[in-house]
N, C-alpha and C positions, 0 to 999 in steps of 0.2 A: 112805529115810526121809522126806526132803523131799517126795516124791510122795504119800506116805501122809498127811501132814499137809494137803496141798492137797485131798485127797479128802475128809477129814472136816470141813474148814472150812466148805463149803457146807451140809453136814448140820447143823452147830451153828447156823449163821445161820438156817437154815429152822426149827429147833426154837425158837430165841429169838423169831422174828417170830410164830410160832404161839402160843407162850405169851403174848406181849404182846397178841395179837388176842383170845385167850380171856379174858384179865383185863380188857381194854377192854369186851368185850361184856357183862360182868357189872357194869360200872361205873355204868350208869344204866338204870332200868327204868321204863317208862311203862305205867300201867293204862288201861283203856278209858274211864274216867270223866274223863280229862284231867288228873289229878293226877300228880305226879312223885315218885318215891321214889328216893333216892340210896343206893348201896352200893358206894363206892369203896374200894379197899385202904387200909389205915391208912397205909402208907408212902408213899403217892401222894395223900394227902387234900390238897385245894386249900382254902385258907381263904376261902371265899366271903362271909364276913360282914365282911371288912375294908372300911372306907370309904375312897374315893378322892375327891380334889378336884382341880380344874384349877389348875394352876400358871400364874399370870398372866404371869410373866416369861419362861419357856421355853416355854409352850404345851403342856407334857406333863402326864401324870397323876402326881400326887404323892399319897403315902399320908397320910391324915388323921392328926393326932396321937392317940395313944392315951388321952391324958388329957383328951379333949373331954368337956364336960358331958353328962350323960344327957339324952335327949330328954324334952320336956315332955309330959305325958299330955294328948294331944288325940285328937279323933275321927278316927283314921286310916281309910283305906278298909278294909273288911272283906274281906280276901283271905287265903288260906291261907299259911302261912309259907314253904312250899316254892315258891310261885309267883313268878316274876320279873316284875314289872309295871313299865313305864315311864309315868310320868305327865307330861302336857304340858298347857299351857294357853295361850290367846291372849286377852288382855284389852285392851279399848279404854276409855280414861278420859278425862274432860274436867274442867277446873277453871278458876275465875276467878282464883285465886291460884297461879299457875304456879310460882313459886320455893318457896313454902311447901309445895306438893304434892310437889315433888321432894325436899326435905328430909325430909318425913314418910315418903315411900316408901323412901328410903335408910335411915332409922331402922327401919322395919318390917322391911326385909331383914336388917339387923344383929340385930334382936330375934329373929327366926327362925333365926338362926345360918346365914344364907346369904350370898351374895355377888353383885355385879353382874358378869356375865360380859362384857356389851357394853352401851355406851350411846353415843347420838349425839342431836344437836340440830340443828334447822333452822327456817326460817320459812316459812309458806304464803304464798299469794298476797296476803293481807290483812294480812301482817306480824305475824300471831300465831304464837307459838312452838309448836314440837312436840318431843316427846322420845320416843326409842325405847330400851327397855331389854330385856335378856335376863338374866333373874334365876334363880339356882340356889338352891333351898332343899331341906332334907331332905324325903324323901318323907312322913314322918309329919307334917310341917308343911304339906303341900300344901293340904288343906282349910282349915286355919286361916289360911293366908296369903290364899287366894282370898276368904275371908269378911271378912278385916280390910281389904282393899283398898277394899271398898265404904264403909267408914266414913271413908276419907281423900278420896275423889273421887266424882264421879258416874260410874257405870258405864254406858256405852253398849252394850257387848256383852261377852260372855264365852263362850268355847268350851273346853271341857275334853275330853281324850281320854286313853285308857288302851291300852297295848299289851302284850300278853303275849309275852315272849320266853323263856319257860320251855324251850321245846323246843330252840331254838338254844343257849341257855345250857348246858343240861345235856349237849347233844351235843358242844359244844366241851370241856366239863369231861371227858367220858368220853375224848375223843381225847387230852387232855393226859395223863390217867392212863396211857393206852396208850403214848404216847411216853416217859413216864417210866420205865414198866417196860421198854420196849425198850431205853432208854439204860442201865439197870442191867445188863441181860443182855449188851449189847455191851461194857460196861466189864469184866465178868467174863470175857468171851471174849479181850479185849485183854490181861488179866493173864496169861492161860494161853498166848497166842500167843508163838511163839519165832522164826519166820521173819520177814524183812522184809516179804515180800509180804502175809502175813496182817496184820501190824501196820498197813501202809498201808491195806489194804481196810477194817480195822475202824475206823481213825481217820477215814476218809472217811464211813463210815456214822454214826459218832458225831457228827460235825459237822452232818450233815443232820439228825439227830434233835434236836440242841440247838437248831438254827434253828427247827425245827417247834415245840419247846417254848416258845421265846421268843415266837413269833407267837401261839400259842394263849394263852400268859399275858397278853399285851397285849390280846387280844380280851376275855378274861374281866375284865380290869381296866376296860376301857371299858364293858362292860356293868354291872359293879358301880357305876360312877359314875352311869350313866344310871338304874339302879334305885334307888340310894341317894339321889340328888339329883334332884328334879323340875325340869324346865325350863319357865319361864314367860316368854313374850313379852308386853310391855306397851307400849301406845302411849298417850302422855299429850298432850292437846291444850289449848291456852289458848284460852279463849273469853270473850266479853264477857258472855253470859248463858247459864246452864245450860239444857240441853235439858229441857223438861217432858214428862212422860209423860202423855198424855191418856187419860182413861177413856172407855170406850164410852158414847155418848149415845143415849137412847131417846126417840123421839118427834120429830115434825117441828119443832115449836116449839123444843125443846131443841136440835135440830141446827141450826136457823137461828140461834139465839143464839150457839151455839158457833162457827159460821161467821163471824158478825160479830166475835166476840172474837178468833178466830184471824187475821182479816184485819187487825184493828187492831193486834195484836201484831206481825204480819209487817210492817205499815207502819211502826210505831215502831222495830222492829229495823233495817229498811232505812234509815230516816232517820238513826238513830244511827250505823250503819255508815258512811253517806255523810259525815256530819259528821266521824267519826273519820278517814276516808280524807282529807277536805280538810284537817284539822288537820295530819296527818302529811306530806302533800304540798303545803303551801301555797305553797312556793317554785315549784314546778313549775306549779301552777295559775296563780300570778301571772304567770309568763313567758307561759303560754299565753294568758291574757286580754289582756296587753299586745300580743301579736303579733295576736290577733283584732281588738283596738281599732285598731291601725295598718292593718290591711287594710280594716276598715270605714271609717276616715277617708279613706283613699285612694279608696275606691269612691265615697263621698258627695261628695268634693272634685271628682272627675272628672265626676259627674252634674251638680253645680251648675255648673261651668265649661261644660258642654255646653249647659245650659239658657240661660245668660247670652249665649252666642254665638248661639243661635237667636233670642233676643229682640232682640238688636242688629241682627241681620240683617233682622228683620221691621220695626223702627222706621226704620232708615236703609238703604233698599235701594241697592245700588251702581248708578251711572249705566249705563244701557244704551247701547251703541254704536249710532250711526245705521245703520239698515238700508239696504242698497243699493236704489236705485229700479230698479225693473224696467221695462224699456221696454214702451210700450203695443203691444199685438198690431196688426200691419199687415193691413189689409183687402186682399184680393186685387183687383187692378185688372182690370176687365172691359172688353174692347174696345168702343168707341162705333160705332153704325152711321152711315155717311155717305150723304147723299142723292145719288142718281145725277144727273149733269148733264143738263139738257134737250137733247134731241136736236133738230137742225134738220130742218125739213120738207123733203121731197125736191121737186124741180121748181122751186126758187127761190122758193117761196112764202114771204111774210113774214107774219107774224102781225100781226094788227091790234092 
């Protein structure tokens, strides 16, 4: 009898998996036009309209409260209801009133029922402050938030993007329905199993199926959060003067005049920045000037002492030591010629 149960157990498992696959294949259908039509079984229907938010303490996804106020009627992007679209934006702002701009931005996020997911502050090379924010707002407030930011600060740049994740989303939803149907069949087989070997095999398959269901559920919740709440990255910079948007100039004379005006504005801006830097770092500049003055004093003192020594040397030259007398050159002695002695005449003759 035991061998007979072992023989029909693989057959039952194969039938259960085939039924699950057949039910999953009918879970989601895509037409050629790109729209998506859902037809999942009623017992395995997944609530895709629930909103999820990021829990700041644990970092996980927490379900939003059901008693949240209804969205305000704003001009939301015109997309079909069954399209899963993720909206993101990257905005660069500048302001001369940095603290007030940060407070107004936080108030705007709260007004749009969003939250600050991340924020950081630092200083640039000229000691001006800069802030970075990652804001999450409901998707229906995406256009309204981007338009309202321009009323708070001067917008330098704004980049908006949309990503359609409908295919990935409904594919995971169909897999989730398949795994839930498979889990139901395995639980039915487990209730009918009598041998220990069959029970162990079915429990192992049930554990694997439950793990797959948890992973697919987490993936769908993550996409629900990205679709339900747009992600906006904001960079806020503190400046001394707002950047002016120049209109196109027509004509050489107008271009020349605009060039002079631009040059004067650039010089004034540079001079103001230099004065501000000097005011912020006056202690360092003072130390630097003292060091330079000391070096210049030493150089000038050395040059003056050198000049005085040269002048004194020219006025009072030092006594010169007597030079040794050189002996006069000796003339060579030439031998003198001697007169020959007179010879006596022969024959005893005497000279008269």
